[in-house]
C-alpha positions as CSV (number, residue, x, y, z in Angstrom):
1,X,93.1,93.2,106.7
2,X,90.5,90.0,106.8
3,X,87.8,91.8,104.6
4,X,87.9,94.7,105.6
5,X,89.3,98.4,105.1
6,X,90.3,100.9,107.8
7,X,91.0,104.1,106.7
8,X,92.4,106.8,108.9
9,X,92.7,110.6,107.9
10,X,94.9,113.2,109.3
11,X,95.2,117.2,108.8
12,X,97.7,119.9,110.8
13,X,97.2,121.2,113.0
14,X,96.9,124.5,111.3
15,X,94.9,123.5,108.6
16,X,91.7,122.2,111.2
17,X,90.1,125.9,110.8
18,X,89.9,124.9,107.2
19,X,89.1,121.6,107.5
20,X,88.0,118.4,109.9
21,X,90.0,115.0,109.2
22,X,86.2,114.0,110.4
23,X,84.9,115.6,107.6
24,X,86.8,113.9,105.5
25,X,86.3,110.4,106.2
26,X,82.3,110.9,106.5
27,X,82.9,111.7,102.7
28,X,85.5,109.0,102.2
29,X,83.9,106.1,105.2
30,X,80.2,105.5,102.9
31,X,82.4,105.0,100.1
32,X,84.3,101.5,101.5
33,X,80.5,100.2,102.7
34,X,81.1,101.8,106.6
35,X,81.1,104.6,108.9
36,X,83.2,106.6,111.1
37,X,84.0,110.2,113.0
38,X,86.5,112.2,115.0
39,X,87.9,115.0,115.4
40,X,89.9,117.9,113.3
41,X,92.9,116.4,113.4
42,X,92.4,113.0,113.5
43,X,90.3,110.6,112.7
44,X,89.2,107.1,111.7
45,X,86.0,104.6,109.8
46,X,86.0,101.7,108.9
47,X,84.4,100.2,106.1
48,X,83.3,96.2,104.5
49,X,83.8,96.7,101.2
50,X,87.6,96.5,99.7
51,X,87.2,96.4,96.6
52,X,85.9,99.4,96.6
53,X,89.4,101.3,99.0
54,X,91.0,101.8,95.0
55,X,88.6,104.6,94.2
56,X,87.8,105.9,97.4
57,X,92.0,106.7,97.2
58,X,91.7,107.9,93.7
59,X,88.8,110.3,95.4
60,X,90.4,111.9,98.1
61,X,91.5,114.5,96.3
62,X,88.3,115.4,94.8
63,X,87.2,115.2,98.7
64,X,89.9,117.7,100.1
65,X,89.0,120.4,97.8
66,X,85.5,120.4,97.9
67,X,85.6,120.8,101.3
68,X,88.5,123.4,101.7
69,X,86.2,125.0,99.4
């Protein structure tokens, strides 16, 4: 929207002991030139590099797998 990226990550309550939404968003946000944070179940981030959004989306599964161990 308006040349900016908005990301939102949600993790269901049964998984927040293994992986946290805030951890996922902290890995993804720099890919789009931004930063973010949040709770274990919900996190948000903003960024400035719209061109990198497809790459961030494509790498999401890898980020989740690496954090889940």
